[in-house]
N, CA, C and O of each residue as an XYZ file, in Angstrom:
408
protein
N      80.601    109.853    116.241
C      80.475    111.117    116.346
C      79.187    111.209    117.657
O      78.178    110.512    117.763
N      79.559    112.065    118.337
C      78.624    111.895    119.518
C      77.297    112.744    118.978
O      77.363    113.551    118.051
N      76.201    112.459    119.640
C      75.206    112.401    119.608
C      74.619    112.381    117.940
O      73.702    113.139    117.622
N      75.081    111.687    117.201
C      74.607    111.252    115.666
C      73.303    110.919    115.696
O      72.867    110.033    116.431
N      72.343    111.848    114.620
C      71.126    111.147    114.487
C      70.744    110.292    114.021
O      71.108    110.236    112.847
N      69.949    109.246    114.414
C      69.685    108.170    113.727
C      68.327    108.161    112.844
O      67.747    107.316    112.162
N      68.129    109.371    113.154
C      66.736    109.532    111.936
C      65.459    109.636    112.640
O      64.506    110.265    112.180
N      65.440    108.888    113.991
C      64.175    109.052    114.470
C      64.243    109.815    115.619
O      63.580    109.533    116.617
N      65.088    110.880    115.551
C      65.052    111.680    116.805
C      65.811    111.389    117.838
O      65.949    112.334    118.614
N      66.465    110.214    118.181
C      67.292    109.746    119.112
C      68.660    109.757    118.840
O      69.085    109.469    117.721
N      69.466    110.100    119.876
C      70.592    110.133    119.541
C      71.508    108.777    120.511
O      71.217    108.056    121.465
N      72.588    108.945    119.717
C      73.418    107.708    120.405
C      74.989    108.219    120.109
O      75.166    109.082    119.250
N      76.207    107.615    120.905
C      77.637    107.523    121.022
C      77.936    106.771    120.435
O      77.710    105.643    120.872
N      78.639    106.894    119.065
C      79.133    105.603    118.386
C      80.572    105.271    119.418
O      81.412    106.009    119.932
N      80.393    104.042    119.410
C      81.199    103.180    120.194
C      82.554    103.594    119.529
O      82.577    103.861    118.328
N      84.119    103.670    120.596
C      84.984    103.290    119.869
C      85.506    101.793    119.205
O      85.298    100.847    119.964
N      85.990    101.534    118.229
C      86.655    100.110    117.919
C      87.275     99.345    119.244
O      88.081     99.879    120.005
N      86.784     98.058    119.387
C      87.209     97.161    120.513
C      88.881     97.009    120.193
O      89.451     96.992    119.103
N      89.423     96.907    121.531
C      91.003     96.724    120.825
C      91.343     95.519    120.334
O      92.497     95.348    119.941
N      90.729     94.848    120.297
C      90.857     93.228    119.321
C      90.774     93.747    117.712
O      91.521     93.215    116.891
N      89.728     94.926    117.253
C      89.888     95.177    116.268
C      91.257     95.819    115.880
O      92.019     95.537    114.956
N      91.351     96.827    116.921
C      92.821     97.600    116.604
C      93.842     96.819    116.155
O      94.425     96.919    115.076
N      94.136     95.610    117.510
C      95.133     95.035    117.185
C      94.991     94.246    115.874
O      96.078     93.856    115.449
N      93.880     93.898    115.092
C      93.890     93.421    114.104
C      94.628     94.258    113.015
O      95.405     93.990    112.098
N      94.083     95.324    113.483
C      94.371     96.686    112.480
C      95.788     96.919    112.062
O      96.146     97.195    110.917
N      96.737     96.748    113.356
C      97.910     96.800    113.152
C      98.765     95.809    112.471
O      99.894     95.843    111.982
N      98.168     95.226    112.558
C      98.808     93.789    111.643
C      98.504     93.466    110.014
O      99.003     92.517    109.408
N      97.738     94.288    109.536
C      97.705     94.612    108.142
C      98.796     94.989    107.504
O      99.684     95.683    107.998
N      98.765     94.372    105.939
C      99.897     94.163    105.246
C      99.448     94.099    104.003
O      98.277     93.735    103.895
N     100.085     94.369    102.936
C     100.130     94.543    101.517
C      99.193     92.893    101.150
O      99.089     92.086    102.074
N      98.755     92.655    100.149
C      98.464     91.414     99.799
C      99.644     90.603     99.258
O     100.244     91.429     98.570
N     100.251     89.552     99.192
C     101.194     88.899     98.749
C     101.798     89.398     97.620
O     102.930     89.840     97.424
N     100.824     89.243     96.902
C     101.148     89.532     95.261
C     101.497     90.827     95.022
O     102.273     90.988     94.080
N     101.058     92.007     95.745
C     101.184     93.527     95.953
C     102.823     93.602     96.425
O     103.729     94.135     95.783
N     102.931     92.907     97.739
C     104.068     92.592     98.303
C     105.548     92.456     97.052
O     106.478     93.217     96.783
N     105.121     91.056     96.534
C     106.138     90.697     95.406
C     106.483     91.542     94.784
O     107.631     91.985     94.802
N     105.561     91.955     94.091
C     105.417     93.334     92.692
C     106.273     94.358     93.198
O     107.205     94.785     92.517
N     106.013     94.804     94.399
C     106.441     96.081     94.908
C     108.303     96.085     94.991
O     109.234     96.818     94.658
N     108.062     94.653     95.712
C     109.601     94.559     95.685
C     110.569     94.154     94.329
O     111.750     94.480     94.208
N     109.909     93.499     93.512
C     110.388     93.355     92.139
C     110.697     94.950     91.483
O     111.792     95.466     91.261
N     109.457     95.459     91.288
C     109.727     96.922     90.695
C     110.950     97.651     91.572
O     111.979     97.998     90.993
N     110.801     97.821     92.740
C     111.770     98.283     93.572
C     113.442     98.308     93.036
O     114.212     99.239     92.800
N     113.584     96.823     92.974
C     114.902     96.401     92.419
C     115.098     96.917     91.012
O     116.221     97.199     90.594
N     114.109     97.029     90.352
C     113.955     97.427     88.667
C     114.401     98.889     88.752
O     115.238     99.418     88.020
N     113.602     99.565     89.927
C     113.757    101.251     89.930
C     115.228    101.694     90.407
O     115.793    102.737     90.077
N     115.726    100.705     91.236
C     117.337    101.015     91.849
C     117.917    100.974     90.525
O     118.667    101.912     90.256
N     117.737    100.105     89.654
C     118.685    100.027     88.422
C     118.593    100.926     87.242
O     119.412    101.045     86.330
N     117.276    101.641     87.438
C     116.895    102.696     86.533
C     116.312    102.270     85.476
O     116.293    102.967     84.461
N     115.632    100.838     85.534
C     115.444    100.238     84.004
C     113.872    100.221     84.661
O     113.671     99.090     85.102
N     112.691    101.108     84.871
C     111.597    101.161     85.053
C     111.072    101.894     83.765
O     111.483    102.928     83.240
N     109.912    100.948     83.364
C     109.385    101.802     81.817
C     108.162    102.542     82.836
O     107.869    102.164     83.971
N     107.522    103.757     82.043
C     106.693    104.535     82.574
C     105.498    103.555     83.130
O     105.248    103.819     84.306
N     104.693    102.492     82.594
C     103.950    101.739     83.111
C     104.290    101.171     84.282
O     103.383    101.167     85.115
N     105.401    100.649     84.637
C     106.108    100.220     85.507
C     106.162    101.430     86.837
O     106.031    101.159     88.031
N     106.342    102.515     86.370
C     106.651    103.783     87.349
C     105.432    103.697     87.848
O     105.255    103.401     89.030
N     104.476    103.936     87.041
C     103.157    104.258     87.673
C     102.681    103.289     88.699
O     102.064    103.590     89.721
N     103.035    102.089     88.317
C     102.567    101.108     88.976
C     103.076    100.906     90.382
O     102.459    100.573     91.394
N     104.306    101.179     90.208
C     105.336    101.226     91.577
C     104.809    102.456     92.754
O     104.766    102.354     93.980
N     104.486    103.483     91.982
C     104.314    104.613     92.509
C     102.922    104.130     93.342
O     102.982    104.094     94.571
N     101.762    103.787     92.703
C     100.774    103.389     93.023
C     100.721    102.120     94.410
O      99.932    102.107     95.355
N     101.668    101.293     94.155
C     101.914    100.221     94.996
C     102.650    101.252     96.400
O     102.139    101.313     97.518
N     103.278    101.611     96.195
C     104.238    102.401     97.398
C     103.336    103.460     98.162
O     103.554    103.703     99.348
N     102.226    104.140     97.394
C     101.284    104.602     98.405
C     100.715    103.665     99.105
O     100.860    103.575    100.324
N     100.003    102.866     98.396
C      99.043    101.718     99.135
C      99.757    101.183    100.463
O      99.221    100.877    101.528
N     101.280    101.148    100.070
C     101.783    100.548    101.596
C     101.914    101.663    102.553
O     101.918    101.323    103.737
N     102.033    103.045    102.269
C     102.640    103.776    102.949
C     101.153    104.106    103.907
O     101.146    104.194    105.135
N     100.187    104.226    103.191
C      98.902    104.396    103.616
C      98.650    103.271    105.048
O      98.541    103.528    106.247
N      98.625    102.052    104.349
C      98.358    101.045    105.216
C      99.635    101.051    106.471
O      99.314    100.483    107.515
N     100.560    101.451    106.433
C     101.892    102.036    107.510
C     100.746    102.875    108.310
O     100.250    102.607    109.404
N     100.516    103.797    107.578
C      99.745    105.094    108.899
C      98.586    104.592    109.346
O      98.125    105.117    110.360
N      97.911    103.581    108.776
C      96.638    103.186    109.482
C      97.343    102.022    110.724
O      96.858    101.865    111.845
N      98.005    101.633    110.439
C      98.636    100.376    111.491
C      99.408    101.349    112.584
O      99.078    101.179    113.757
N     100.244    102.190    112.347
C     100.959    102.999    113.637
C      99.649    103.791    114.073
O      99.498    104.000    115.276
N      98.815    104.186    113.286
C      97.675    105.286    114.419
C      96.995    104.259    115.015
O      96.731    104.665    116.146
N      96.320    102.514    114.793
C      95.677    101.454    115.499
C      96.884    101.359    116.901
O      96.512    101.161    118.058
N      98.287    101.536    116.514
C      99.028    101.209    117.456
C      99.122    102.330    118.596
O      99.161    102.048    119.794
N      99.147    103.353    118.197
C      99.148    104.563    119.192
C      97.981    104.816    119.850
O      98.140    105.078    121.042
N      96.800    104.820    119.430
C      95.416    104.460    119.886
C      95.278    103.338    120.950
O      94.652    103.673    121.956
N      95.736    102.107    120.910
C      96.180    101.062    121.727
C      96.823    101.577    123.085
O      96.365    101.475    124.223
N      97.899    102.106    122.695
C      98.850    102.547    123.469
C      98.372    103.638    124.456
O      98.527    103.460    125.664
N      97.916    104.528    124.076
C      96.685    105.633    124.544
C      95.806    104.683    125.789
O      95.805    104.848    127.009
N      95.316    103.980    125.216
C      94.092    103.242    125.952
C      94.546    102.434    126.839
O      93.891    102.247    127.864
N      95.513    101.922    126.672
C      96.238    100.772    127.862
C      97.324    101.344    128.782
O      97.901    100.717    129.670
N      97.595    103.137    128.305
C      98.685    103.766    129.276
C      99.887    102.712    129.086
O     100.339    102.223    130.121
N     100.317    102.408    128.136
C     101.596    101.556    128.326
C     102.244    102.524    127.229
O     101.708    103.310    126.448
N     103.541    102.201    127.437
C     104.722    102.448    126.495
C     104.520    101.458    124.980
O     104.105    100.301    124.906
N     104.946    102.314    123.935
C     104.924    101.520    122.560
C     105.729    100.225    122.380
O     105.240     99.422    121.586
N     106.741     99.926    122.908
C     107.657     98.758    123.034
C     107.010     97.834    123.883
O     106.975     96.696    123.415
N     106.372     98.015    125.237
C     105.577     97.207    126.007
C     104.766     96.561    125.096
O     104.822     95.387    124.730
N     103.827     97.649    124.685
C     102.469     96.926    123.938
C     103.108     96.385    122.747
O     102.678     95.262    122.485
N     103.999     96.816    121.934
C     104.168     95.996    120.693
C     104.483     94.368    121.022
O     103.880     93.507    120.381
N     105.283     94.071    121.866
C     105.774     93.124    122.507
C     104.493     92.109    123.175
O     104.429     90.880    123.218
N     103.608     93.064    123.623
C     102.031     92.040    124.050
C     101.612     91.468    122.944
O     101.341     90.272    122.833
N     101.530     92.466    121.916
C     100.592     92.300    120.834
C     101.301     91.385    119.648
O     100.693     90.962    118.665
N     102.603     91.178    119.907
C     103.216     90.602    118.851
C     103.052     91.021    117.460
O     102.777     90.374    116.450
N     103.368     92.697    117.720
C     103.580     93.611    116.873
C     105.184     93.598    115.911
O     106.233     93.912    116.473
N     105.154     93.291    114.799
C     105.910     93.135    114.035
C     106.365     94.528    112.943
O     105.411     95.104    112.420
N     107.340     94.886    112.718
C     107.833     95.999    111.676
C     107.940     95.426    110.322
O     109.046     94.941    110.087
N     106.981     95.349    109.270
C     107.454     94.933    108.255
C     108.803     95.201    107.570
O     109.078     96.371    107.305
N     109.755     94.124    107.230
C     110.911     94.462    106.783
C     111.111     94.284    105.379
O     110.333     93.509    104.822
N     111.930     94.802    104.742
C     112.094     95.029    103.086
C     113.442     94.122    102.884
O     114.554     94.644    102.962
N     113.262     92.698    102.614
C     114.056     91.632    102.727
C     114.666     92.200    101.258
O     115.577     91.596    100.693
């Protein structure tokens, strides 16, 4: 926040995250264990075989995955804005990949 008070009467401007931090943010993923679990629960859900406990777990993991996706895309958009480049060009430059649902 601009002009954030540090408590001693001085003011400073908080810096934007460096590009490298944004690049790392674009590459965030679910933990492998969570990714494997959501895949199993998704298959079971498609078969209509989820128990209530599994349904709640599936919704929790799906929400977590969606939030990660939002954060990743926001970081990608900020990088594109900073660099003044189209998303496709930037994505290629940083090696950004869209996670696939195998």
